[in-house]
N, C-alpha and C positions, 0 to 999 in steps of 0.2 A: 504493500500500500504506500509506503514511504517513497519507493522508487517511482510509483505511478504519479504521485503528486509532483515529484521533482521533474519528471519528464514533461508533465502537463505545464509546469511553470516555464520550462525551457522552450517548449513549443509556443506558448503564449508570448514570451518575450521575442522570439524570432518572428512570429507573425506581426507583433506590434511594431517591430522595426522595419520589416520588409514590405508589408502591405502598403504603407503610405508611399513607398518608393516606386511601387509597381506602376501606378498611373504615369508618374514622371518618366519612367523608362519607356513606356509605350509612346508617350507624347514625343519623346526625343527622336523617334523613327517615323513620326506621322508627317505626311506631306499635306494631306487634307483630312480633317476630322471634324465633322459637324454633327450637332444634335439632330435626331435621337440615335444615331448609329452607335452601337456598342464598341466597335473597333474602327480605326481609321479607314477611310475610303481609299486612300492612296498612301503607300509607304515610301520612305526615301531616306537617304543618308545626308541630306542637306545640312542638318544641324551639327552632325558630327564632323562633317567636312569643314564647316566653319570653325569648329572648335580647334582643329589642328592647323588651321591657317595662321600665318604670322600676324594678320590684322586683328585676330581675336584677342591676343595677349593672355590667353587662359593659362598657358604654361608659366609665364612670368608672374601672373597673379597667384597661381597655386604655390609657387616657390616662396613668394612674399608672405602669403598666409601661413605656410608651414614654418618659415623662419621666425616670424613674429610669435607664433604660438609656442614654438620650442624655447625661444628666449624667455617668454613669459613664464613657462613652466620652470625653467632653471632658476630664474629670479624668485619665483614663488617658493620653491623648495628652500633656497638659501635664506629667504626672509621669513617665510611662513612657518617653517619647521620649528625653529627655536621659539618663535612667538607663540605657536600653539602649545608647545611643551610648557612654556612659562605660565600661560593662562590656565592650563589644566592642572599642573602639578604644584603650583606655588600660589600663595596668598600674599598680597601686598596692597598698600594703600593706593586707591585710584584704579583698582582692577576693573570695576564695573564700568567706569567712565571710559577706560581704554577699550574694553570689549564693545561698548556702544560706538565709539569712534571707528573701530575696525569694520563693524557691520553697517555703518552709515551709508556707504555707497550702494548697498543692496536695497536701501529704503528710499534714498533721495533719487529722483529721476536722473537718468544718465546724462541727458542733454543739459540739465542745469549744472551738473558737476563739470562737464567738459567745457562749457562756455566760460566758467570761472577759471579753470585751469589753463585754458587756451591763452588768456592774456599773459599769464606768467611764463608760459612756454615761448611766446613771441619775444618777451623781454630777455629771456635767457638763451635764445637761439635754438630751442628744441623743436619749434614748429617746423613742419615740412621735413622732418628727419625720421630715419628709422628708429633711432633711440627714443625720440619723443613719442612715437606710436607705441613702442614697447612699454614705456612708462604709463601711458594713458590706458593701455590694455590691462595693466596691473591693477588699476583702480577697481574695476568690477570683478576681476579674476581672483585677486589675492584673498578677499573675504571668503570666497567659496573654499579655497584651499585651507585657510585657517579654521573655518567652521568644521570641515570634515576631519582634519587632523586633531582638532580639540576633542572631538568625540572619540577618536582613537586613543589619545593620551589619557582621557578620562577613565578608561578601563585598563590603563597600563600600570604594571607593577614594577617598581624600580629595584626590587630585591635582587634580581639577577645582576643588574649593573653594579650594585654595591658589593656583591660577592666577587665579581670579576675584578673590581678595583682592589679589594683586599688581597687578591691573589697576584697582584702586580701589573694588571693590564692598565695601560694609559687610556686617556679619554677617547682617542681615535680608535684604538682596537676594541674598546668597549662598545662604541657606537657601531662599528662595522660588523662585529661578530654577535652582539647581543641585541642592541636597540633596533638596528635596521631590519634583521629578519623578523622581529616581533611586530614591527609596524608596517612592514612592506605591503600587505594587502590594502590597508587603509591609505598608504602613500600612493599606491597605484591608482586607486579610485580618485583621490584628491587631484593627482596629476591629470587624470582623464577629464575631470570637470574643468580644471584650469585651461587645458588645451582647447576644449570645446568652446568655452566662454570667449577666449581670445580669437579662435577660428571664426566665430560667428559675428564679430564686431563689425558694425557698418558706420554708424554715426560718429563714433569716436575716431575711426580711421579717416573718414572724410574731413572732419574738422581739423584734426591735428596733422594728418598727413598732407592736407592741402592738395590732394590729387596727384602728388608725386609718388606716394607709396600706394600702389594699386593692388588690392586684394580681390579674392573671388567674390565676396558680397558686392563689391563695387562694380565688378563686371556683370554680375547677375541682375542687379536692380534695374538697369535701363531696359532690359528685355522684358522684365515683368511689367514695368510701367507702359511699355509699348505693346503689350499683349502679344509678344512674339513667343508663343507657347513652345514650339519645338526647340528653339535656341535656349530659352529659359529652362526647359526641362533637361536638356543635355548638360548644361552648366550645373543644374541642381544635382544631377547624378554624380558629377565629378566633385561637387562641393560636399556631398554627404558621404562619399566613399571613405575618407579617412575616419569619420566617426564610426562607421560600421566595422572597419578593420580594428580600430582601437577597442570597440565593444567586444568583438570576438576574442581578441588577444587578452583583454582583461578578464572576461568570463572564463577563458581557458586557464589563465594563471591562477585565478581564485579557486577554480575547481581542483587544480592540482594541489594547491595549498591546503584546501579542505581535506582532500584524500590523504595527504601526508600527515595532517593532524589526527585524522581518524585512525591511521595506522599506528601512530605513536600511542594513541589512547588505548588501543587493543593490547599493546605491549605492557 
């Protein structure tokens, strides 16, 4: 019965991820598709041929989006990991205020935040730069990372770390061999959320990047506005593909982690 519900959950997740993509995939090959026809009246490769053409700049936009998201993930780990640990395992004056400030970007409308920061970025030469876009992506992405990792550290026991230090392990070896394996599943999920938040940013990239840093959402939006369904669908498939790959990789990693823990539990 347990296996049945587990497979039912997996099938549900797969269908929940793949079914919304299926119409976009069909649209990307549609040359003519009018209501009330269930399938396109005419099929074609026009949208995909446009995607691989130099004028589309989809490849450049994809690389920019991936580079920005990876940079945001790396900075989120460097900043958010110690912050989440401190918020979860330590008590200090002003902790509640600090927690509220960290989560404020999730509450305040993003456009308001970006408009205020844009002025400072212009003053300090960060506007229209890759570094500026990375920093502005951190504003909405970092709170998600800290929120997930705070939950991980809330259930974390430091007894093994203390034991390792008493046996002579330094801080780096303790983190690498004790802390990291224990928090890795949560860290993977936090990195996934952070990557996807950065990957999907549009308004922040347009305002801070000034049109010089072109990402996939910026390439996609004009086709949606112009109701060019085939091109918009093809770009949407390319846009969502990394999210699917990350989802499958994360699910597989977490499944292997759970299997290993179950094996240890039997021993």
